[in-house]
Backbone as ProteinMPNN parsed JSONL, in Angstrom:
{"seq_chain_A": "QVQLVESGGGLVQAGGSLRLSCAASGRTFSSYAMGWFRQTPGKEREFVAAISWSGGNTRYADSVKGRFTISRDNAKSTVYLQMNSLNPEDTAVYYCAINEVGPGYYATQYRYWGQGTQVTVSS", "coords_chain_A": {"N_chain_A": [[97.67, 62.814, 86.918], [96.937, 66.186, 87.088], [94.454, 68.002, 88.75], [92.544, 70.922, 89.033], [90.003, 72.605, 90.603], [87.899, 75.227, 90.551], [85.677, 77.171, 92.568], [82.882, 79.065, 93.878], [82.383, 81.419, 92.578], [80.139, 83.965, 91.219], [77.288, 86.179, 91.09], [77.424, 89.44, 92.296], [76.742, 92.452, 94.085], [78.198, 95.696, 93.637], [80.666, 96.58, 95.984], [80.278, 94.38, 97.518], [81.214, 91.022, 98.672], [83.068, 88.062, 97.879], [84.175, 84.676, 98.187], [86.503, 82.775, 96.672], [87.328, 79.385, 95.943], [89.803, 76.899, 95.371], [90.289, 73.711, 94.657], [92.677, 71.166, 94.763], [93.982, 68.218, 93.214], [95.811, 65.176, 92.732], [98.459, 65.952, 92.826], [101.307, 66.73, 94.917], [100.175, 68.954, 96.745], [101.05, 70.759, 98.722], [103.641, 71.319, 98.07], [103.921, 73.269, 96.173], [103.74, 76.581, 94.78], [100.874, 78.687, 94.393], [98.57, 80.382, 92.276], [96.257, 83.034, 91.455], [94.476, 84.131, 88.665], [92.821, 86.314, 86.323], [90.465, 86.802, 83.672], [89.032, 88.629, 81.009], [86.801, 88.868, 78.185], [88.581, 89.08, 75.146], [90.872, 90.043, 76.269], [94.165, 89.604, 77.719], [95.138, 87.03, 80.037], [95.18, 88.017, 83.4], [97.293, 88.702, 86.125], [96.393, 88.174, 89.518], [96.782, 87.341, 92.262], [99.202, 85.585, 94.297], [100.647, 82.829, 96.09], [103.097, 81.406, 98.204], [104.411, 78.044, 98.706], [104.327, 77.525, 101.428], [102.691, 79.443, 102.349], [103.775, 81.661, 103.427], [104.662, 83.727, 101.866], [103.186, 86.148, 99.959], [101.74, 87.665, 97.069], [100.355, 90.417, 95.268], [98.347, 91.885, 92.711], [98.448, 95.356, 91.929], [95.945, 96.426, 91.582], [94.244, 95.032, 93.228], [95.224, 95.031, 95.766], [94.85, 95.277, 99.248], [92.181, 94.763, 99.096], [91.713, 92.14, 98.265], [92.492, 88.865, 99.474], [94.742, 86.244, 99.513], [94.972, 82.863, 100.462], [95.856, 79.66, 101.879], [95.142, 76.204, 102.532], [96.876, 73.645, 103.273], [96.367, 71.136, 104.267], [93.877, 70.612, 103.291], [94.323, 70.775, 100.654], [93.7, 73.117, 99.24], [93.31, 76.362, 97.891], [92.479, 79.744, 98.534], [90.662, 82.708, 97.631], [89.838, 85.543, 98.985], [87.639, 88.07, 98.347], [86.967, 91.35, 98.71], [85.076, 94.435, 98.856], [84.24, 94.619, 96.174], [84.198, 95.704, 92.765], [82.742, 96.735, 89.594], [84.819, 96.482, 87.736], [86.158, 94.251, 88.516], [84.891, 92.155, 87.414], [85.125, 89.098, 85.8], [86.421, 85.976, 84.476], [87.763, 83.839, 86.795], [90.761, 82.174, 87.449], [92.586, 79.5, 88.935], [95.948, 78.359, 89.47], [98.913, 76.285, 89.257], [102.222, 76.851, 90.253], [105.313, 75.615, 89.798], [107.681, 76.642, 90.63], [107.647, 79.113, 92.114], [105.823, 81.881, 93.68], [104.984, 83.427, 91.166], [104.46, 86.226, 88.862], [103.63, 85.948, 86.273], [101.617, 84.458, 83.766], [102.737, 82.544, 82.129], [104.485, 81.216, 83.736], [103.108, 79.361, 85.098], [101.956, 76.065, 85.292], [99.778, 74.261, 85.475], [96.257, 74.531, 85.191], [92.995, 75.538, 86.354], [89.496, 75.286, 85.415], [88.173, 77.624, 85.612], [86.102, 80.156, 87.145], [83.228, 82.132, 87.055], [82.996, 85.513, 87.908], [80.852, 88.091, 88.543], [80.257, 91.453, 88.891], [77.873, 93.695, 89.736], [76.824, 97.047, 89.105]], "CA_chain_A": [[96.975, 63.907, 86.284], [96.599, 67.256, 88.022], [93.149, 68.636, 88.574], [92.23, 72.09, 89.84], [88.584, 72.914, 90.441], [87.517, 76.478, 91.212], [84.274, 77.349, 92.934], [82.617, 80.251, 94.674], [82.024, 82.586, 91.777], [78.729, 84.289, 91.158], [76.888, 87.565, 90.874], [77.419, 90.201, 93.536], [76.652, 93.897, 93.875], [79.398, 96.469, 93.95], [80.869, 96.72, 97.42], [80.101, 93.09, 98.165], [82.351, 90.12, 98.834], [82.99, 86.659, 97.486], [85.372, 83.883, 98.453], [86.752, 81.706, 95.711], [88.115, 78.239, 96.39], [90.411, 76.084, 94.317], [90.669, 72.419, 95.229], [93.661, 70.471, 93.923], [94.168, 66.777, 93.405], [96.732, 64.552, 91.81], [99.825, 66.406, 93.047], [101.619, 67.088, 96.301], [99.751, 70.353, 96.732], [101.804, 71.598, 99.656], [104.989, 71.574, 97.566], [103.905, 74.221, 95.073], [103.077, 77.875, 94.859], [99.589, 78.765, 93.705], [98.207, 81.729, 91.86], [94.945, 83.354, 90.886], [94.476, 85.045, 87.534], [91.481, 86.572, 85.815], [90.451, 87.12, 82.245], [87.805, 89.102, 80.392], [86.848, 88.605, 76.739], [89.435, 89.923, 74.322], [92.055, 90.509, 77.006], [95.054, 88.557, 78.201], [94.956, 86.624, 81.426], [95.796, 89.022, 84.269], [97.677, 88.256, 87.462], [95.633, 88.727, 90.637], [97.467, 87.079, 93.53], [99.937, 84.327, 94.363], [101.06, 82.45, 97.438], [104.132, 80.39, 98.219], [103.952, 76.728, 99.164], [104.092, 77.551, 102.87], [101.772, 80.522, 102.695], [104.493, 82.755, 104.061], [104.948, 84.786, 100.898], [102.054, 86.43, 99.087], [101.895, 88.771, 96.121], [99.085, 90.894, 94.751], [98.313, 92.947, 91.716], [98.149, 96.646, 92.552], [94.516, 96.707, 91.474], [93.465, 94.308, 94.234], [95.868, 95.155, 97.08], [94.002, 95.851, 100.275], [90.796, 94.289, 98.936], [91.722, 90.684, 98.092], [93.446, 88.12, 100.297], [94.962, 84.857, 99.117], [95.396, 81.992, 101.552], [95.823, 78.246, 101.498], [95.043, 75.194, 103.563], [97.558, 72.498, 102.654], [95.72, 69.896, 104.709], [92.707, 70.422, 102.438], [94.748, 70.962, 99.257], [92.812, 74.167, 98.734], [93.724, 77.752, 97.974], [91.313, 80.62, 98.589], [90.794, 84.124, 97.311], [88.79, 86.356, 99.605], [87.523, 89.298, 97.576], [86.108, 92.334, 99.371], [84.92, 95.733, 98.174], [84.259, 94.336, 94.742], [83.656, 96.71, 91.86], [82.464, 96.137, 88.278], [86.067, 96.182, 87.026], [86.62, 92.931, 88.943], [84.159, 91.147, 86.662], [86.025, 88.295, 84.962], [86.56, 84.573, 84.837], [88.917, 83.704, 87.673], [91.427, 80.884, 87.325], [93.721, 79.195, 89.805], [97.002, 77.657, 88.743], [100.065, 75.808, 90.022], [103.555, 77.262, 89.832], [106.251, 74.667, 90.4], [108.909, 77.336, 91.027], [107.373, 80.065, 93.181], [104.625, 82.72, 93.464], [105.314, 84.377, 90.119], [103.459, 87.169, 88.375], [103.333, 85.758, 84.867], [100.848, 83.257, 83.466], [103.607, 81.551, 81.496], [105.21, 80.511, 84.789], [102.201, 78.41, 85.725], [101.863, 74.902, 84.412], [98.468, 73.61, 85.512], [95.188, 75.517, 85.363], [91.627, 75.1, 86.496], [88.589, 75.618, 84.317], [87.707, 78.98, 85.828], [84.793, 80.432, 87.735], [82.796, 83.476, 86.653], [82.633, 86.514, 88.911], [80.193, 89.234, 87.924], [79.954, 92.482, 89.87], [76.944, 94.659, 89.16], [76.954, 98.405, 89.669]], "C_chain_A": [[96.581, 64.935, 87.342], [95.212, 67.774, 87.699], [93.0, 69.792, 89.549], [90.782, 72.453, 89.561], [88.253, 74.152, 91.257], [86.027, 76.466, 91.519], [84.126, 78.649, 93.693], [82.293, 81.504, 93.885], [80.527, 82.833, 91.785], [78.51, 85.749, 90.865], [76.798, 88.276, 92.211], [77.317, 91.688, 93.195], [77.971, 94.563, 94.234], [79.466, 96.723, 95.458], [80.745, 95.414, 98.184], [81.359, 92.26, 98.194], [82.028, 88.738, 98.282], [84.267, 85.969, 97.941], [85.444, 82.753, 97.443], [87.59, 80.62, 96.359], [88.663, 77.509, 95.18], [90.924, 74.815, 94.987], [91.568, 71.675, 94.258], [93.695, 68.99, 94.238], [95.205, 66.28, 92.417], [98.17, 65.003, 91.939], [100.046, 66.552, 94.554], [101.404, 68.584, 96.437], [100.663, 71.239, 97.56], [103.198, 71.938, 99.159], [105.056, 72.751, 96.602], [103.235, 75.532, 95.423], [101.79, 77.831, 94.037], [99.314, 80.216, 93.344], [96.767, 81.807, 91.41], [95.146, 84.376, 89.769], [93.026, 85.294, 87.136], [91.569, 87.015, 84.362], [89.064, 87.571, 81.831], [87.934, 88.916, 78.883], [87.723, 89.602, 75.994], [90.686, 90.427, 75.008], [92.898, 89.322, 77.44], [94.73, 88.233, 79.657], [95.797, 87.536, 82.332], [96.093, 88.429, 85.641], [96.831, 88.943, 88.522], [96.408, 88.573, 91.941], [98.185, 85.745, 93.445], [100.402, 84.089, 95.784], [102.088, 81.339, 97.344], [103.605, 79.086, 98.802], [103.609, 76.727, 100.651], [103.024, 78.546, 103.272], [102.466, 81.74, 103.273], [104.807, 83.918, 103.149], [103.744, 84.944, 99.983], [102.346, 87.645, 98.214], [100.528, 89.126, 95.549], [99.3, 91.878, 93.613], [97.939, 94.245, 92.422], [96.651, 96.908, 92.583], [93.68, 96.02, 92.551], [94.062, 94.406, 95.633], [94.939, 95.841, 98.052], [92.556, 95.404, 100.199], [90.722, 92.769, 98.872], [92.776, 90.077, 99.015], [93.529, 86.678, 99.804], [95.443, 84.078, 100.329], [95.317, 80.546, 101.077], [95.708, 77.372, 102.734], [95.63, 73.921, 102.955], [96.941, 71.17, 103.083], [94.503, 69.574, 103.846], [93.045, 70.554, 100.961], [93.91, 72.021, 98.557], [93.465, 75.529, 98.915], [92.473, 78.62, 97.835], [91.678, 82.015, 98.095], [89.591, 84.846, 97.9], [88.775, 87.703, 98.903], [86.5, 90.212, 98.253], [86.054, 93.609, 98.545], [84.98, 95.567, 96.658], [83.661, 95.49, 93.953], [83.488, 96.089, 90.474], [83.72, 95.778, 87.484], [86.662, 94.836, 87.44], [85.89, 91.805, 88.215], [85.086, 90.423, 85.694], [85.806, 86.821, 85.276], [87.856, 84.45, 85.631], [89.447, 82.268, 87.607], [92.47, 80.71, 88.421], [94.713, 78.342, 89.02], [98.144, 77.29, 89.682], [101.349, 76.342, 89.401], [104.56, 76.383, 90.548], [107.53, 75.336, 90.91], [108.662, 78.266, 92.217], [106.191, 80.934, 92.818], [104.875, 83.815, 92.434], [104.13, 85.193, 89.654], [102.947, 86.82, 86.977], [102.644, 84.424, 84.6], [101.723, 82.16, 82.865], [104.413, 80.744, 82.518], [104.378, 79.397, 85.434], [101.924, 77.27, 84.765], [100.473, 74.301, 84.346], [97.407, 74.639, 85.881], [93.848, 74.84, 85.603], [90.781, 75.575, 85.338], [88.003, 77.025, 84.458], [86.337, 79.055, 86.464], [84.448, 81.895, 87.46], [82.448, 84.315, 87.882], [82.053, 87.712, 88.173], [79.793, 90.207, 89.019], [79.066, 93.524, 89.199], [77.066, 96.0, 89.863], [75.636, 98.876, 90.28]], "O_chain_A": [[95.971, 64.598, 88.357], [94.847, 67.959, 86.538], [93.291, 69.661, 90.738], [90.385, 72.592, 88.404], [88.314, 74.139, 92.486], [85.231, 75.836, 90.822], [85.112, 79.262, 94.102], [81.963, 82.539, 94.465], [79.749, 82.024, 92.289], [79.42, 86.465, 90.447], [76.172, 87.779, 93.147], [77.763, 92.118, 92.131], [78.751, 94.046, 95.034], [78.466, 97.034, 96.105], [81.074, 95.351, 99.368], [82.433, 92.715, 97.8], [80.872, 88.317, 98.23], [85.314, 86.603, 98.066], [84.564, 81.895, 97.373], [88.442, 80.887, 97.207], [88.059, 77.507, 94.107], [91.868, 74.847, 95.776], [91.259, 71.565, 93.072], [93.467, 68.567, 95.372], [95.441, 66.905, 91.383], [99.034, 64.489, 91.229], [99.107, 66.504, 95.348], [102.329, 69.379, 96.266], [101.008, 72.345, 97.144], [103.877, 72.767, 99.764], [106.151, 73.189, 96.248], [102.309, 75.596, 96.231], [101.653, 77.035, 93.109], [99.764, 81.144, 94.015], [96.145, 80.812, 91.039], [95.885, 85.349, 89.916], [92.121, 84.575, 87.559], [92.589, 87.523, 83.896], [88.055, 86.991, 82.234], [89.044, 88.818, 78.36], [87.615, 90.813, 76.19], [91.476, 91.156, 74.409], [92.418, 88.191, 77.52], [94.143, 89.03, 80.389], [96.971, 87.789, 82.06], [95.259, 87.746, 86.236], [96.578, 90.145, 88.441], [96.662, 89.554, 92.64], [97.835, 84.884, 92.638], [100.533, 85.021, 96.578], [101.971, 80.439, 96.511], [102.492, 79.031, 99.325], [102.706, 76.011, 101.083], [102.512, 78.506, 104.391], [101.819, 82.742, 103.575], [105.182, 84.992, 103.621], [103.329, 83.996, 99.316], [103.108, 88.534, 98.593], [99.666, 88.266, 95.37], [100.296, 92.6, 93.564], [97.195, 94.23, 93.403], [96.148, 97.544, 93.509], [92.526, 96.39, 92.763], [93.466, 93.915, 96.592], [94.318, 96.854, 97.731], [91.784, 95.635, 101.13], [89.768, 92.174, 99.373], [93.807, 90.687, 99.298], [92.517, 85.985, 99.695], [96.232, 84.583, 101.127], [94.778, 80.256, 100.009], [96.121, 77.752, 103.83], [94.954, 73.21, 102.213], [96.991, 70.19, 102.339], [94.138, 68.409, 103.687], [92.161, 70.457, 100.109], [93.47, 71.836, 97.423], [94.084, 75.814, 99.94], [91.536, 78.275, 97.115], [92.835, 82.434, 98.138], [88.479, 84.767, 97.379], [89.789, 88.399, 98.868], [85.319, 89.878, 98.35], [86.876, 93.831, 97.656], [85.689, 96.296, 95.965], [82.739, 96.165, 94.412], [84.039, 95.021, 90.21], [83.69, 94.872, 86.652], [87.574, 94.336, 86.782], [86.231, 90.633, 88.379], [85.75, 91.051, 84.87], [85.097, 86.47, 86.22], [88.913, 84.901, 85.19], [88.695, 81.298, 87.697], [93.155, 81.663, 88.791], [94.357, 77.693, 88.037], [98.323, 77.887, 90.743], [101.538, 76.292, 88.186], [104.647, 76.407, 91.775], [108.365, 74.689, 91.542], [109.385, 78.21, 93.211], [105.603, 80.752, 91.752], [104.966, 84.992, 92.782], [102.977, 84.916, 89.984], [101.924, 87.354, 86.549], [103.039, 83.39, 85.14], [101.468, 80.975, 83.077], [104.963, 79.695, 82.182], [104.892, 78.597, 86.215], [101.688, 77.482, 83.576], [100.031, 73.875, 83.279], [97.61, 75.492, 86.745], [93.594, 73.732, 85.131], [91.281, 76.189, 84.396], [87.406, 77.548, 83.518], [85.521, 78.141, 86.34], [85.289, 82.78, 87.617], [81.709, 83.882, 88.766], [82.693, 88.276, 87.286], [79.084, 89.845, 89.958], [79.46, 94.154, 88.217], [77.37, 96.075, 91.054], [75.559, 99.989, 90.799]]}, "name": "protein", "num_of_chains": 1, "seq": "QVQLVESGGGLVQAGGSLRLSCAASGRTFSSYAMGWFRQTPGKEREFVAAISWSGGNTRYADSVKGRFTISRDNAKSTVYLQMNSLNPEDTAVYYCAINEVGPGYYATQYRYWGQGTQVTVSS"}
């Protein structure tokens, strides 16, 4: 059974930073690409960032390029999302997920998901 547990969300003022973590268990973490998505009420889950199994290939949504950084530590089975220069539009529940093929952009490409962590950015 795969388990993904996100942490690090919270309330932050605009311009601030947060670092999200996603700890994986039950799979060979280092073999798979990982992604971060976010979702607000009434909207579809939105791609944020993805990283290949080695960490050598990363992808970002245009809305977060230059502000967010995805990274991973395979020894700790953990993927991170460093979020800087946050603005209220970044407010959402953030989810991490496993992609068994590669660092794709689409939620349908991801098989396993965490429960999400709330990020709220106040203006």
